[in-house]
BABA-39609 format. One record per residue: z, y, x of N, C-alpha, C, CB in turn; residue in one letter. Coordinates in pm, whole numbers, plus 32768, in hexadecimal, padded with zeros to 4 digits. Each point is the difference from the previous one (the first is absolute). Glycine has a CB too. Layout:
BEGIN
ZYXZYXZYXZYXa...
This chain:
BEGIN
D427A3FDC4F37F727FF57FDF7FBE80888011802E7F417F5Fm7F5C80BC80D77FB8807B801A7FAD80277F857FF87FCB80F8d802A80A67ECD7FBC802D7F877F7F804B801E80DD800C7F90y7F06800380F07F86804680277F847FB97FCC8075805580CDk7F8D7F277F357F8A7FB47FD47FEE80067F68801E7F6980C4f805080A67EF27FF380157F707FBE80877FE380CD7F717FD8f7F5A80F480767FC480847FEF7F6B7FFD802180DC806B8037a7F007F4C80307F737FF480257FB37FB87F92803E7FFE80F5i7FFF7F9D7ECF7FC07FBA7F917FED80597F8880657F2E8050g7FFD81297F957FF2805C7F907F97806A801A80EF7FD87FC7f7EF4804580B77F96805E801F7F787FCA7FD68087805680C0m7F6C7F267F3A7F807FC77FD47FE580217F6D801A7F4780A8s805080CF7F097FEB802B7F767FC0808A7FFA80C57F767FB9f7F6080E080A47FC1808480067F6C7FF8802180D9805E8046g7F057F4780147F727FEF80237FB37FC07F8C803F7FE980F3m80007FBA7EC67FBD7FC17F8D7FEE80657F8F80637F228040a800181347FAC7FF580667F987F928064802280F47FE57FCCa7EFB803880B37F958059802B7F777FC37FE28095805B80B3s7F5B7F257F6A7F817FBD7FE37FE67FFB7F69801B7F7680D0a804D80737EE47FF17FFF7F6E7FDB808B7FCD80A67F457FF0l7F95812280497FE080897FD87F6F8024801D80EB803D802Ag7EE37F9B804A7F74801B80227FA37FB57FA18040802280F2v7FE47F637EEC7FAD7FB27FA27FFD80417F7780387F2F807Ea803981037F54800680427F7D7FAF8082800180E37F9A7FD6i7F2480AF80997FB5807D800A7F6A7FE57FF580B580638090i7F197F3A7FBA7F717FE67FFC7FD57FBB7F7F80027FF180F8f80587FC57ECA7FE27FC77F7D7FED80717F9A80837F2E8038m7FD581357FCE7FF480727FA67F848053801F80F980057FE9s7EE4800480987F87804880267F847FBF7FC4806F804880D4l7F877F357F3A7F8C7FBB7FC87FFC80087F6880047F6580C3l807180977F008006800D7F6E7FD2808C7FD580BE7F5A7FF9n7F70810C804D7FD880887FDE7F6D801B801C80E680488031g7EE67F7F803C7F73801580207FA57FB87F9D803C801880F0m7FF27F777EDC7FAC7FBA7F9E800280467F78802D7F298078s8041811C7F6A800780487F807FB38084800380DE7F977FD8r7F2A80AE809A7FC08083800A7FC1800E808B80A580657F5An7EDF7F7080B77FC2800280857FE9808C80387F947F2D7FC3p806A81397FEA7FE5808780318075803880517F6C80247F3Bs810B7FA680B580748031804A80227FA78077805680647F2Dt7F4C7F4A80FE801F7F9E80698020804280867F6B7F5F7F8Cs805681138093801C804280818090803380077F0F8041800Fd811D80037F8980888035800380687F907FF77FAD80D47F97s80357EC5801B805D7F907FF7800B7FB780867FC97FE87F0Dl7FC8800C813980027FB8807F8052804C80687F1E7F9F7FCBq80D780E58038804F8050805E80957FF17FE57F4380A38013k80E37F647F6F808C7FF47FDC80357F73801F7FDF80AD7F4Ci7FCE7EEE809B802B7F76801A80127FE680947F897FB77F32a802280828122800D7FEA8090807D804480347F067FF18018i811980857FB6807C8044802980797FB07FD37F8C80E07FF3i80727EF07F9380707FB07FCE80117F7E804B7FDC80657F23g7FB57F5A80FF80087F82804A80348017808D7F437FA57F78a809580C980C58032801B80878096801E7FFE7F1E80578040s81127FED7F5A809080197FF6804D7F807FE57FD080E57FACl7FFA7EC4800180427F807FE57FFF7FA8807C7FBC800F7F0Fa7FD77FF3813B7FF87FB0807A805D8037806B7F127FC67FC9e810280BD8039805D803B8061808E7FCF7FE77F6E80CB8010a80B77F217F7380867FCB7FE4800E7F708031800F80977F38m7F877F1C80BE80017F788035800B7FFE80977F797FB77F3Dg803F80A4810580098008809180898030802E7F0B802D8009l8130802E7FAC8087802D802080647F8D7FF37FC680E77FB1l802B7ECA7FEA80567F8A7FEF7FEC7F9E80737FF6801D7F07s7F8F7FD181247FE37FA88071803E803580817F2B7FBA7F91f80CC80C880868039803A807980987FF580027F40809D800Bl80FF7F737F8380917FF07FF980267F70801D800F80BB7F59i7FA37EE68075801B7F73801D7FF17FE380947FB17FC27F1Ba7FE9807681257FEE7FED80918075803D804D7F0680017FE2i812780747FF48073803E8042807D7FAB7FF07F9C80E17FD8l80767EE47FB480767FAA7FEC7FF97F8180548013805A7F19l7F767F7481007FF47F878052802D801B808F7F427FB17F70i809480C080C78019801B808D807C8053801B7F0E7FF28020f814380287F7D807D8049801780767FA47FFC7F9C80CB7F9Em
């Protein structure tokens, strides 16, 4: 049995975790902005950096899955 497809399936957990991480980041951003609107600029910058790092992990997981498909 070829275990390559199981590995590709497990890569989808990495992509799902990335999406969940981005959702949690922006949920916290909206919560922080509603509590203290004066810090919205600095919070937004930090949230965008965090979301881009979380999304990069999802893209890395996707690229590894693509490499496993074609190897």
